[in-house]
C-alpha positions as CSV (number, residue, x, y, z in Angstrom):
1,M,134.8,-57.4,-33.2
2,K,132.9,-59.8,-35.2
3,C,131.3,-58.8,-38.6
4,P,127.5,-58.3,-38.2
5,F,127.1,-59.1,-41.9
6,C,128.8,-62.4,-42.7
7,R,129.3,-63.2,-39.0
8,R,132.6,-65.0,-39.7
9,G,135.0,-62.2,-40.4
10,I,136.7,-59.8,-37.9
11,F,136.5,-56.2,-38.2
12,S,139.8,-54.3,-38.3
13,V,140.2,-50.6,-37.8
14,T,141.2,-48.7,-41.0
15,D,140.7,-45.1,-39.9
16,T,140.0,-43.2,-36.6
17,R,138.7,-39.8,-36.1
18,T,138.2,-37.8,-33.0
19,N,136.1,-34.8,-32.2
20,N,137.3,-31.6,-30.7
21,G,137.3,-32.9,-27.0
22,G,138.4,-36.3,-28.0
23,F,135.0,-38.0,-27.6
24,P,133.1,-39.6,-29.4
25,I,135.7,-41.5,-31.4
26,R,134.5,-42.6,-34.8
27,R,136.4,-45.7,-36.3
28,R,136.2,-47.0,-39.8
29,R,136.2,-50.8,-39.8
30,R,136.6,-53.4,-42.5
31,C,135.7,-57.1,-42.4
32,S,138.4,-59.5,-43.1
33,R,136.2,-61.9,-44.9
34,C,133.4,-60.1,-46.8
35,G,135.3,-56.8,-47.0
36,R,132.2,-54.7,-46.0
37,R,133.1,-51.4,-44.4
38,V,131.2,-49.5,-41.5
39,W,131.7,-46.7,-39.1
40,S,131.5,-47.5,-35.4
41,V,131.3,-44.7,-32.7
42,E,132.9,-45.1,-29.2
43,V,131.7,-42.9,-26.4
44,M,133.4,-43.0,-22.9
45,E,131.1,-43.8,-20.2
46,E,132.8,-42.8,-16.8
47,N,130.1,-43.4,-14.3
48,P,126.8,-45.2,-15.0
49,L,124.1,-42.6,-14.2
50,H,120.9,-43.7,-12.6
51,V,117.5,-42.0,-12.7
52,I,115.4,-41.6,-9.5
53,K,111.8,-42.1,-10.5
54,K,108.7,-40.7,-8.9
55,D,108.3,-43.7,-6.6
56,Q,112.0,-43.3,-5.5
57,S,113.0,-46.5,-7.4
58,R,116.2,-46.3,-9.4
59,E,117.0,-47.4,-12.9
60,P,120.0,-46.9,-15.4
61,F,119.8,-43.7,-17.5
62,D,118.6,-44.6,-21.0
63,R,118.9,-42.0,-23.7
64,T,116.5,-44.0,-25.9
65,K,113.7,-43.2,-23.5
66,I,114.2,-39.5,-24.1
67,L,114.4,-40.2,-27.9
68,R,111.1,-42.1,-27.8
69,G,109.3,-39.2,-25.9
70,L,110.6,-36.7,-28.4
71,E,109.6,-38.9,-31.4
72,K,106.0,-39.1,-30.0
73,A,106.0,-35.3,-29.3
74,C,107.2,-34.6,-32.8
75,Y,105.0,-37.0,-34.7
76,K,103.9,-35.4,-38.0
77,R,106.0,-32.4,-37.3
78,P,108.7,-31.1,-39.8
79,V,111.5,-32.6,-37.8
80,S,114.1,-35.0,-39.0
81,Q,115.6,-38.0,-37.1
82,E,119.0,-36.3,-37.1
83,Q,117.5,-33.2,-35.4
84,L,116.0,-35.3,-32.7
85,E,119.3,-37.2,-32.2
86,E,121.1,-33.9,-32.0
87,L,118.5,-32.7,-29.4
88,V,118.9,-35.8,-27.3
89,S,122.7,-35.4,-27.4
90,R,122.5,-31.9,-26.1
91,I,120.0,-32.9,-23.5
92,E,122.2,-35.9,-22.4
93,E,125.4,-33.8,-22.3
94,E,123.7,-31.3,-20.0
95,I,122.5,-34.1,-17.8
96,Y,125.9,-35.5,-17.5
97,R,127.4,-32.1,-16.8
98,Q,124.9,-31.3,-14.0
99,Y,124.7,-34.6,-12.4
100,D,127.3,-37.1,-11.3
101,R,125.7,-40.5,-10.3
102,E,121.8,-39.9,-9.9
103,V,119.4,-37.6,-11.6
104,P,115.8,-37.1,-10.7
105,S,113.4,-38.1,-13.5
106,R,111.7,-34.7,-12.9
107,A,114.9,-32.8,-13.8
108,I,115.1,-34.8,-17.1
109,G,111.5,-33.9,-17.9
110,E,112.0,-30.2,-17.1
111,L,115.2,-30.2,-19.2
112,V,113.5,-31.9,-22.2
113,M,110.6,-29.3,-21.9
114,R,113.1,-26.5,-21.9
115,Y,114.8,-27.7,-25.1
116,L,111.5,-28.5,-26.8
117,K,110.1,-25.1,-26.0
118,E,112.8,-23.5,-28.2
119,F,112.9,-26.3,-30.8
120,D,109.1,-26.8,-31.6
121,Q,106.2,-25.3,-29.7
122,V,103.7,-27.8,-30.9
123,A,105.8,-30.7,-29.8
124,Y,106.5,-28.9,-26.5
125,V,102.7,-28.5,-25.8
126,R,102.2,-32.4,-26.7
127,F,105.2,-33.3,-24.5
128,A,103.9,-31.1,-21.6
129,S,100.5,-32.4,-21.7
130,V,101.7,-36.0,-21.0
131,Y,104.5,-35.0,-18.8
132,R,102.6,-32.7,-16.5
133,E,99.4,-34.9,-16.5
134,F,96.9,-32.1,-17.2
135,K,93.6,-32.8,-15.4
136,D,91.5,-30.3,-17.2
137,V,91.7,-27.6,-20.0
138,S,92.5,-24.8,-17.6
139,E,95.9,-26.4,-16.7
140,F,96.6,-26.8,-20.4
141,V,95.7,-23.1,-21.1
142,E,98.0,-22.1,-18.2
143,E,100.9,-23.8,-19.8
144,V,100.3,-22.3,-23.3
145,E,99.3,-18.8,-22.3
146,P,102.8,-17.4,-21.7
147,M,103.9,-18.6,-25.2
148,L,100.9,-16.9,-26.8
149,N,101.5,-13.7,-24.9
150,R,105.1,-13.7,-26.2
151,K,104.0,-13.8,-29.8
152,R,101.8,-10.7,-29.5
């Protein structure tokens, strides 16, 4: 692995740590030329997962799309980037647990909404309004009403 800093040296592994289940693997690396150190993370990807879109087209699963959607929903909310990363990891883990090769985009959206409802209700409403494509205020109220009734 080439050093991203000096672009001349080779990174060598100085330390390896595994999680409980063995993945992801974290490796401490050091450049042979400039001496800079970094952590790299390795995650095993068995089968590439594809998302079936509304128009029945297929594209490779991309966790960054979920992260971007969550970042937009959580804009100006008291949520850290680490919390969002953890939420995306939990969602991704569940997707890989439930689906083998293909997952409908609708299932991903519903899963994100389920996790967001527990995580941050304002972010949930923001995400739902875009995801469910509300046409008028009554659809919006229908979505929010069960949450309001639970609070009482």
